[in-house]
N, C-alpha and C positions, 0 to 999 in steps of 0.2 A: 601379538599378531606377527606373522612371518611375511617377508617380502619374497615374491616368486620371481625366478629368473625369466628374462624376456622371452626365451625360446618356447615356453609353455604358456604364453599369456592367452592364446586363442582357446585353450580348454580350461584354464583355471584363472581366477582373478589375480591381479597384482598384489593384493593384500589379503591375508587369509589368517584365520584363527589357527593357532598351533594344534597339531593333532589331526588335521585334515589334509590328505594328499591325494585322494582320488580325483580323476577328471570329472569335470561337469558334463552333464549330458545336454544336447541340444535336442529339444522338442518343439512341436507347435502346441499352443494352448488347447487346440482342438483334440490333441491326443490325451490331454489331461482331464478334460471336462467338457461341459456344454454351456451354452448361453441361456440364462434363465431370466424371467422377468415376472412381474405381478399381472394379474388379469386386468384387462382394460376397464377403466372406469369412465363413464360418461358424465358430461357437465351436469345433467339433471339428477345425478346421483350424489352430487357434492353439495355442501352448504357452507356457511361461514361459522356455524355454531354447533356442529355435531361433535361426537366424542373422539374420533380417531383422525389424527392428522393425515392428510393426503399431500404428499410432496410431488410437485411438478418440476420440470426442468429448471424453471425460473425461481423456484424456492428450495432447490435441491442444496443441502448444506447449511441452510439458514432457517428462518422462521416460516412455517406454512401459512398460506392464506386461504386453504380450503380443507374441508373435513368430510369423512363419510360416517355413516351410522355404525354403531357397535355391531348391529345385526349382520350388515353387509360384510363388514370386516371378518367377523367369526366365520361366515359361510365361505367367503373367498380364500381365507387362510387355510381352511380345511380342504377345499376342493382343488386349489391351484398352487403353482410354485410360489414359495415364500422363503425369503432368506433366513439362514441360521445365524446365531450369534457369532460375530467375527467375519461373516462374509464381507467382501469388499465390493460395495456398489459403485457402479461407474456411470458418469454421464455420458450418453451416446449421441447427444446434440448440443447445440449451443457451445459452451466452453468444453470441448471434448476431453474425456479422460480425467475430469475432476473425480475424486474418490471420497467415500464416506464409509466408515466401518459401521456395520449394523451392529447395535448394542443390545437388541433384544426388546426394544420399546415396541408398544402396539402402534404401528404406523404403516402406511401404504404408499406405494410408489408408482409413479406413471409408467405405464408399459411402454416398451420400445426405446424410450428416452432414458430410462434408468434401468440398468441391467446388472447382472453379476454373473460370474464364472462358477457354475456348480461343479466342483471338481472332486477327485478322490483324494486319498491320503498321501499321495505323491507330492502334494503341494502344501506348504504351510501359509496360512493367510498373512501373517505378519510379513513374511518374505515377499509374497505376491504384491502386498500394498506398496513395498518400496520398489519393486520392479515396475509397477504402474507408473511410478513417477518419473522413470527414465526411458519407458518403451517408446519405440517408434512403430505405431500400428501399421500392419501390413496393408498396403494399398492406399494409404492416406498421404504419403510423402509426395509433395508437389501438387496435390490434388486440391481443387477448389471445393469439393463436396464437404459440407458441414455436418456430416453424419457419420457415426461409427456404426456400421452394420455388423450383424453377427458374423458374417464371413470374414470381415477384417480383424475381428477379435480372434476367431478360431484359427486363422491362417498365420497369425503372429508367432514369430520364433521366440523361445524362452530358453535359456541355459540354466540348468538346475543341478545343485549338489544333492547330497543325501539329505533326508528330512531332518536329521540331527543337525547338520550344518546350516540348513535353512532356518530352523528355529533359533540357532545361535545368532545368525546374522539378523533375522527378524527382531530378536530381543534387544540386540545392540542398537538397532535403528529406533525401536520404540522408546528405549530409554532416552536416546538423543532427541527424539520428537517430543517427548515430556518435558525436557529441559528447554527446548525452543519454546514450547507452549507456555511453560512457567515465565520465561523472560519476556514473552509477548504479552502475558497478563500483567506483569509488573510495569511494563511500558504503557499499556492501555490505561492502567490505574493512575500512573503519573500524569498522562495526558488529561484524564478526566479531572484530576486534582487541580490541574492548571485551569481548566475550564471554570471549575467552581471558584478558584481564586480570582479570576478575571471578572466573574459576575459579582463577587462580594467586595472587591478592593476598588471598585469604581462605583460612583453613585448611581442608583437606578433612576428611572424617569421621574423627575420632579423633586428628587432629594438633593440636598446640598452637601451631604457627607456620605461616604460609602458605609456599608454594613460592618465591613472588618477593616481595622485601621491599626497602625503601628502606634504604641504608647508614646505620649508627648506631642501628639498632634490633635488639635481641637477646632482649628478655624474651618469655616465653610470654604468649600471649593467654589471657584469662579467659572461659569460657563462662558467660554470665548469661541468665536469662530476661528477656524484654523488659519484663515487668511489674515487675521488680526495678531497673530502670534510671531509675526516677522519671519514666518517659514518661507523659504524660497522654493519655488516650483520649477522644474526642468523636465521637458519630455525628450524622448529620442528621435523626434521627427526633425532629421537633418536637411530635409528638402533635396536639392540637387547634389548636395555632398553625401548623401546616404550611400553606404558601402555597397559596391556591386561585387560580382563574383571574382573579379581580379583583386579585389581588396581583402578577400578571405585568407586565412592562414591556417597552419596546423597548430596543435597545442604547444609544441616546443618552442615555436618562434613568434606566436601571436599573443594577443591580449583578449581575454574572455569578453564576448560580446553578447550579453545576456538577453534572453527571451522571457516570455511569460511563464515558461515551464522550468526555469532555472531557480527555483526555490525549493527549500526543505525545512519544514517545521519553523517557519518564521525567520529564516536565514537565507543567505545566497549560496547556491550550490552549482559549481562550474562542471560537475561530473559529465554532463552531456551537452555543455555549452558550445556555441560556435565561436570561432576566433577570427580576429582581424589583424592585419598587419601593423606593426607599430607606427608606421609612418601615417596610416589611415587614423589610428587612434589619437595621435598627436594633433591631427587636424580637427578632430571632433571634440574639442575641449569642454563643451557644455555637458557632455554625457559622462565626464570622468567621475567616478565615484570616490567619495572620501569616507572615512571612518565616521560612524554615527549618523550616516545617511539612512533614509527609509526608502526602499525601492518599491514601487507600486505598479501592478499591472493595470493599465488604463485601456488596453485592448486585448481581445483574446481572453485569457483567464482573468477576468475582471475581479479586482479586489484582492488577489493574491499579493502578499507582502513579504519583504525580506529586510532584515536589519544588517547593515554593513559593519563588519568588524575590520580590524586593522588589516587582516589578511586580504580583505576585498579592496583595499585602496588601490586606485589606478586601473580598475576594471571599467567597462563601458557598457551602455544600454542601448538596445535597438528601438524601434518605433513602437513596440508594444507597451513600453515602460515609461515611468517618470520617476524623477529623484525629488523627494521632499527633504530639504536641508534645514533643519531647525535653527533658530537663534538661541544659542545656549543660555542667554541671559533671560529668555522668555520661557522656553519649553525644552525639556530633555528628550532626545531622541529615543533613548531607552524606555522612557515612560510613554511617549507617544505611540510607538510601535505596539506596545502591549494594549493600549486602549483600542487602537485600530484593528487589532487581531481578535478582540473580544466580540461577542455577539452584537452588542449595541453599535460598536464602531463599524463592523461588517455591514450592519443593516444601513447605517448612515451612507457608507460608500457606495453600496449596491443600488440604493434608492436614487442615485444621481446619474445612473447609466443612461445615454441617449442612443438614438438610432434603433432600427429594427433589424435589419439583416446583419449590419455590422455594428455591434454595441460598442460603446466606448464611454470613458469617464472624462469629460472636458475638465481641464484644470480650473477654469473659472467655477465650475460647480464644487470642485473639491474644497475650494477655498471657503465655501460656506458651510462646511461641516462643523457642527458645534463639539466642542471638546470641553469636558470638565477639567479644570486645572487647579491644583492645589499649590502650595509654595514650592519653590525650587528644591528646598531641602527634603520635603516629602516625596516629591517627584523621584529624586535621586534614591530615596530609600525604597521606593516601590520598583523602580527600575532595576536596581541591584538585586532586589529579591527574585524578580522574575528572570533575571539573567542567570542567577545561580540555579533556579529551578530548570531553566532551559539547558544548562550545562548538564545537569543530572539526567534530564531526558535524552540528550544527545549521547551521553555515555551508555545508557541503556540501549539505545538505538544501535551503537556501535557493537556492543556485546552481542546483540541479536543478529545483526548482519554477519559478524564473525561466525557465530554458530551455524548460520545457514551456509555460509561459504565452506565450513568444515564438513558439513553433511553432504554438500555437493561433491567435495573431493573424495570422501569415503564412498559415496555412490558409484563414482567413476572407477575407483580402485578395487572395490569389493564385489562387483558384478562383472560377468563376462559379456 
């Protein structure tokens, strides 16, 4: 690829495949095509068990919850507009601008809410799909209207190169999208595998041993209440000492002050955290996080959990959170966090929420949570196994995030 001089950025992209030098043309989508949509389907024409999927705006891009008859589909497909393979379907309401590439399956789409641009051969669909991911729809900027009308689509500006260059760009991004999708599938598979391990490596209801176990361990597990394991509980309700606006700080000079949203895959994440001044942090000693702590959302995002690593030492918590600090001679934090993240642990936590308008998890109730406990040696083995699995998941997540960032950069530089 060749980098283009700044002086011509308005007519050509910053980054371009070699062999292409012509200026891009600015057009309106309405000059290149027209908006098309399927014929309206009424509710009494749908059912839950017909042959042909009918996608509404709520199921667009996922699994259908309604179907139409084969006879109606064949009739409407013949009489009325219907997408061709490769056409880019667009959501015109709800989450505006979501796209799905029509692959040729027998399926029908909700009129006016799901549309496509029926265009001539001056546009390549793979190029158009990427354009839709960065487009600013005409007339929607600053608008509170949650609908994309035909006029908005047709009046939108698009800069286009020759169809050969469009195809080159479209193919490049299709390959990149395939790589991103592959990494996403790998990540999803790892997360599913972890779910399976969590179910099999902790005893099911009434059982005294798990289904899957490391060799060398045969003793029954003991069920104990969390409060009987000498675990120390602290919440972030500091009363009159709670930080006010003047106690807040910026990232460079402050200490992370975690909320219920500051978690990622069972760990703490300060990417979007608030920060407090070091002086205020020093005053709120009960909320100082230590390595091996378990941080639990007791208000707001109930049941969300994060394990504190060495990197998180010295952070602080707000009133939405509580710290569970285990006694290492009784129970391992690395072991306990995995149990609480599993379906059984989550069920036990969430069953203890109180309140109606403002739900919360009282510490007194949390102490009654039953926890299946093996020997410390087996706890360490289980905790280390999941820690390694979490590292693998985090590595795949970082790779995926990097690919998405790379794509974002290419989109900025390869389109006008």
